[in-house]
C-alpha positions in Angstrom: -0.1 0.0 0.0 1.6 3.4 -0.8 2.7 5.7 2.0 -0.1 8.3 0.9 -2.7 5.8 2.4 -0.9 5.2 5.8 -3.3 6.5 8.5 -4.1 6.2 12.1 -1.6 6.2 14.9 -3.6 4.3 17.5 -4.0 0.8 18.8 -7.3 -1.1 19.1 -7.8 -2.2 22.8 -10.3 -4.8 23.6 -13.9 -3.7 24.1 -14.8 -2.5 27.7 -18.6 -2.7 27.3 -21.1 -2.3 24.6 -19.7 0.9 23.3 -17.4 -0.1 20.5 -13.5 -0.3 20.4 -11.2 1.8 22.5 -8.1 3.3 20.8 -4.8 4.3 22.5 -2.2 6.5 20.7 0.9 4.9 19.7 3.9 6.9 18.6 5.8 6.0 15.3 3.6 3.0 14.4 1.9 2.9 11.0 -1.6 1.2 10.7 -3.3 0.8 7.4 -6.8 1.3 6.2 -8.5 -1.7 4.8 -9.1 -5.1 6.4 -7.2 -4.1 9.6 -10.4 -4.0 11.8 -11.5 -7.3 13.3 -14.6 -8.9 11.8 -17.6 -8.8 14.0 -21.3 -9.0 13.9 -22.8 -5.7 12.9 -25.8 -4.6 15.1 -29.1 -3.6 13.4 -30.3 -0.2 14.4 -32.4 0.4 11.5 -36.1 1.6 12.0 -35.4 3.2 15.5 -35.2 6.7 16.7 -31.5 7.2 18.0 -29.7 9.9 19.6 -26.2 9.5 18.8 -24.9 10.9 21.9 -26.4 8.1 23.8 -24.9 5.4 21.6 -21.3 6.0 22.8 -19.8 6.7 26.2 -16.6 8.5 27.2 -13.8 6.5 28.8 -10.9 8.1 30.8 -7.8 8.5 28.8 -9.1 7.1 25.7 -10.8 7.5 22.3 -13.7 5.3 21.9 -15.4 4.2 18.5 -18.6 2.6 17.6 -19.3 1.8 13.9 -23.0 1.5 13.3 -23.4 1.7 9.6 -21.0 -0.4 7.5 -21.6 -0.7 3.7 -19.4 -0.9 0.6 -20.4 2.6 -0.1 -19.3 3.9 3.1 -19.4 3.8 7.0 -20.8 5.9 9.9 -18.9 5.6 13.1 -19.3 7.6 16.5 -16.3 8.5 18.3 -15.9 9.8 21.9 -12.6 11.6 22.8 -11.5 12.1 26.3 -9.7 15.4 27.3 -6.2 15.5 26.0 -6.8 12.7 23.6 -6.7 12.8 19.6 -5.7 11.3 16.4 -2.4 12.2 15.0 -2.1 13.6 11.5 -3.0 11.0 8.9 -4.5 10.7 5.6 -7.6 8.6 4.3 -8.3 7.4 0.8 -12.0 8.7 1.1 -13.8 11.9 1.9 -14.9 12.1 5.6 -17.4 14.2 7.2 -17.1 15.0 10.9 -20.1 16.2 12.7 -19.5 17.2 16.2 -22.5 16.0 18.6 -21.1 16.8 21.9 -18.4 19.3 23.2 -15.9 21.0 21.1 -13.2 19.6 18.7 -9.9 21.0 17.3 -9.4 19.6 13.8 -6.7 20.4 11.3 -6.7 19.9 7.6 -3.4 20.5 5.8 -2.1 22.5 8.8 -5.4 24.8 8.6 -6.8 25.0 12.1 -10.6 24.6 12.9 -12.7 24.6 16.0 -15.9 22.9 15.7 -18.8 22.9 18.2 -21.8 20.8 18.8 -24.0 20.8 15.7 -21.1 21.9 13.2 -19.5 19.7 10.7 -16.5 19.7 8.4 -15.7 17.8 5.3 -12.1 16.2 5.3 -11.1 15.6 1.7 -9.5 12.4 0.7 -5.9 12.2 0.8 -5.3 15.4 2.6 -3.6 15.2 6.0 -5.9 15.8 9.0 -5.8 15.5 12.7 -8.2 15.8 15.6 -7.5 16.9 19.2 -9.6 17.2 22.4 -8.9 20.2 24.6 -12.1 19.1 26.2 -14.2 15.9 25.8 -16.1 15.8 22.6 -18.1 13.2 20.6 -18.4 13.1 16.7 -20.1 11.2 14.1 -17.7 10.4 11.2 -19.3 9.6 7.8 -16.8 8.0 5.4 -17.8 8.0 1.8 -16.1 5.2 -0.3 -15.9 5.6 -4.0 
């Protein structure tokens, strides 16, 4: 896989409940997008009224994720970032839309800095370096559009 598609500087930690995977930052380690996520049965949340804030919980010192839509055309994943946590600069081969559903996030795209608050969203274009940081706790919904 070309270096332009190297992403994500974190490690999957075993699930600590029903809230998805927990991620811890790892320095100088490369993880690739693709089939690196473990296969697991996807829950069916169709035909239900959902409040995304209630579908994921914060965990101290961690970034928690919960993928609840997984299709060939794209994914929707919820994240909960504890204060001081983040995702180091990386790229993704697809456009991604980050929607803040709780708190405030610092997001950089090609070194331009953005502060997003609850209810705001930003499009992170494919193959452009971006990073996320939590000065305070925040939750986001990440919609990844596959081509």
